[in-house]
C-alpha positions in Angstrom: -34.6 38.7 1.9 -32.0 36.3 0.6 -33.6 32.8 0.0 -31.7 29.5 0.2 -33.7 26.9 -1.6 -33.7 23.8 0.7 -35.2 21.1 -1.5 -32.1 19.3 -2.8 -31.5 17.5 0.4 -30.8 13.7 0.7 -33.0 13.6 3.9 -36.0 13.8 1.5 -36.7 10.3 0.3 -37.4 11.0 -3.4 -34.4 13.4 -3.6 -32.2 10.8 -2.0 -33.2 8.3 -4.6 -32.5 10.8 -7.4 -29.1 11.5 -6.0 -28.2 7.9 -5.5 -29.2 7.1 -9.1 -27.5 10.4 -10.3 -30.7 11.4 -12.0 -29.4 14.6 -13.5 -32.7 15.7 -15.1 -34.7 15.5 -11.9 -32.1 17.3 -9.7 -31.5 20.0 -12.4 -35.3 20.5 -12.7 -35.6 20.9 -9.0 -32.8 23.5 -9.0 -34.5 25.4 -11.8 -37.9 25.4 -10.1 -36.4 26.9 -6.9 -34.4 29.4 -8.9 -37.5 30.6 -10.8 -39.4 30.8 -7.6 -36.9 33.3 -6.1 -34.1 31.3 -4.6 -30.8 33.2 -4.4 -28.8 30.1 -3.5 -29.5 26.4 -4.0 -28.7 24.2 -1.1 -27.0 20.9 -1.9 -26.9 18.3 0.8 -25.9 14.6 0.6 -25.3 14.0 4.2 -27.1 10.7 4.4 -24.6 9.0 2.1 -21.9 8.0 4.6 -18.6 7.4 2.8 -19.9 8.9 -0.5 -21.0 12.4 0.6 -18.0 14.1 -1.1 -18.7 12.4 -4.4 -22.4 13.2 -4.4 -22.0 16.8 -3.2 -19.6 17.5 -6.0 -22.0 15.9 -8.5 -24.8 18.0 -7.1 -22.9 21.3 -7.5 -22.0 20.5 -11.1 -25.5 19.3 -11.9 -27.2 22.4 -10.4 -24.8 24.9 -12.0 -25.2 23.3 -15.5 -28.9 24.2 -15.3 -29.1 27.5 -13.4 -26.9 30.6 -13.0 -27.3 30.4 -9.2 -24.6 29.8 -6.6 -24.9 26.8 -4.3 -25.1 26.6 -0.6 -22.7 23.7 0.2 -24.4 22.0 3.1 -22.1 19.7 5.0 -20.5 19.6 8.5 -17.4 17.9 7.0 -14.7 20.4 6.1 -13.2 18.0 3.6 -16.5 17.8 1.7 -16.7 21.6 1.6 -13.1 21.9 0.4 -13.6 19.5 -2.5 -17.0 20.9 -3.5 -15.7 24.5 -3.6 -13.1 23.3 -6.2 -15.9 22.5 -8.7 -18.2 25.4 -7.9 -18.4 28.2 -10.4 -18.5 31.6 -8.7 -18.8 32.3 -5.0 -20.6 29.7 -2.9 -22.3 29.8 0.5 -20.9 27.4 3.1 -23.3 25.8 5.6 -21.8 25.9 8.2 -19.1 26.7 10.6 -19.7 26.5 14.4 -17.7 26.7 17.6 -17.5 22.9 17.8 -13.7 22.5 17.9 -13.0 20.0 15.2 -15.5 21.7 12.8 -14.1 25.1 13.4 -10.4 24.3 13.3 -10.7 22.2 10.1 -12.9 24.6 8.2 -11.1 27.9 8.9 -8.2 27.0 6.6 -10.7 26.4 3.8 -12.6 29.7 4.1 -9.9 32.0 5.4 -9.5 35.2 3.3 -12.1 34.2 0.8 -15.3 35.9 -0.5 -17.4 32.9 0.3 -20.7 33.4 2.2 -20.3 31.7 5.6 -23.2 30.5 7.8 -22.0 30.8 11.4 -24.1 28.4 13.4 -24.6 29.1 17.1 -23.4 25.7 18.3 -20.4 24.9 20.5 -18.7 22.0 22.2 -21.1 22.7 25.1 -24.1 21.9 22.9 -27.2 23.9 21.8 -27.9 27.3 23.2 -31.4 27.9 24.7 -31.4 31.6 25.6 -30.6 34.8 23.8 -27.6 35.3 26.1 -26.2 31.8 25.3 -26.6 32.5 21.6 -24.9 35.9 21.8 -21.8 34.5 23.6 -21.3 32.0 20.8 -22.1 34.5 18.1 -19.5 37.0 19.5 -16.8 34.4 19.4 -17.7 33.1 16.0 -18.1 36.5 14.3 -14.9 37.9 15.8 -13.0 34.7 14.9 -14.2 35.0 11.3 -13.3 38.6 11.1 -9.8 37.9 12.4 -9.5 35.4 9.5 -10.2 38.0 6.9 -13.9 37.2 6.3 -15.8 40.4 5.5 -18.7 41.0 7.8 -21.1 41.2 4.9 -20.3 37.6 4.1 -21.1 36.3 7.5 -24.6 34.9 8.1 -25.2 34.1 11.8 -27.7 31.3 12.4 -28.9 31.6 16.0 -30.4 28.1 15.7 -34.2 27.7 15.6 -35.4 25.0 18.0 -38.9 23.3 18.0 -41.4 25.4 19.9 -42.9 22.1 21.3 -39.7 21.7 23.3 -40.2 24.9 25.3 -42.6 27.8 25.3 -39.9 30.5 25.2 -37.7 29.0 22.4 -39.4 31.0 19.7 -39.0 34.4 21.4 -35.4 33.6 22.5 -34.5 33.0 18.9 -36.3 36.1 17.7 -34.7 38.3 20.4 -31.3 36.9 19.3 -31.9 38.0 15.7 -32.5 41.6 16.9 -29.5 41.6 19.3 -27.1 40.3 16.6 -28.1 43.0 14.2 -27.6 45.6 16.9 -24.2 44.3 17.9 -22.7 43.7 14.5 -23.4 46.4 11.9 -23.6 45.0 8.3 -24.0 41.4 9.3 -26.6 38.9 8.0 -28.8 36.5 9.9 -30.2 33.3 8.6 -32.0 30.2 9.9 -33.6 26.9 9.0 -37.0 28.2 9.7 -39.1 25.1 9.5 -37.4 23.6 12.7 -39.8 25.8 14.7 -42.8 23.7 13.9 -41.3 20.2 14.3 -43.7 17.9 16.0 -46.8 20.1 15.8 -49.8 20.1 13.3 -50.3 22.6 10.5 -46.5 23.2 10.2 -46.7 25.4 7.1 -49.0 27.8 8.9 -46.7 28.0 11.9 -43.7 28.5 9.7 -45.3 31.3 7.7 -46.3 33.1 10.9 -42.8 32.7 12.4 -41.2 34.1 9.3 -43.2 37.3 9.6 -42.2 37.7 13.2 -38.6 37.1 12.4 -38.6 39.7 9.6 -39.8 42.3 12.1 -36.7 41.5 14.2 -34.3 41.9 11.3 -33.9 38.4 9.8 -32.6 39.0 6.2 -32.1 35.5 4.9 -33.6 32.0 5.4 -33.3 28.4 4.3 -36.7 27.3 3.2 -38.9 25.9 0.4 -39.3 28.7 -2.2 -42.0 26.7 -3.9 -44.3 27.5 -1.0 -46.0 30.5 -2.7 -47.8 31.6 0.5 -44.5 31.7 2.4 -42.9 33.7 -0.4 -45.9 36.1 -0.5 -45.8 36.6 3.3 -42.1 37.5 3.0 -42.7 40.1 0.4 -45.6 41.6 2.4 -43.8 41.5 5.7 -40.7 43.2 4.3 -42.8 46.0 2.8 -44.7 46.5 6.1 -41.4 46.5 8.0 -40.0 49.3 5.9 -37.6 47.2 3.9 -39.2 47.7 0.4 -38.6 51.2 -0.9 -41.8 52.7 -2.4 -43.4 49.2 -2.2 -41.6 48.2 -5.4 -41.0 44.5 -4.7 -44.6 44.2 -3.4 -46.0 45.7 -6.6 -43.8 43.5 -8.8 -45.0 40.4 -6.9 -48.6 41.5 -7.3 -48.1 41.9 -11.0 -46.5 38.5 -11.3 -49.4 36.8 -9.5 -47.6 35.9 -6.3 -50.6 36.9 -4.1 -53.0 34.6 -6.0 -52.7 32.0 -3.3 -55.1 30.7 -0.7 
């Protein structure tokens, strides 16, 4: 499981203040905490700063990479922000995200074409959000084939079928999960990813629901997620679920996690 640490996001009040004040120490420490907890990428998002997003995202990338040897996930719907952030990024970043929304797709393709960047392909189109597995697969097919035709290697494509709040419809959880399974069957070598916590929006005990949904998603093939790596119970559940799903040869990662005290959580 590849983990994208989600905590450096301007939608979080304290983080927004730290970004606005360019509090390098606080942002760097948050990056380090996520890295040490197991994050493979550090998400950087300054989307609430209208007119200054580009400046802040570039600053976040530089601040994070001064502290940790971890690539960033550049989280912006604005292709210009992505283009400028990539210029200051060391190594290969992840881009969050491209979709079938016309302006977003047409303006971002020239930035990512023929590169080794990791690309999140979000199942959204000009027609709006998909609600069924079939709706998601129609978008995924166009997105994936469009990226492949622009010389993006399939191993660098991360399809996000879009998690929607379970409170909005009883079948939304299973429609998402079935989409994960279908995408892996359709496109050999591809990755799937999601912003997992969306599933519990508006319901109580969100962490518990998120942790359970993650286990279900792993059994369907989910192999990366945008989440809080400081949630030790979530991280423990991921390790255990991957072992039980046959994705941990000789239980090696599970045993390492046990020795490192990951399962000492309530």
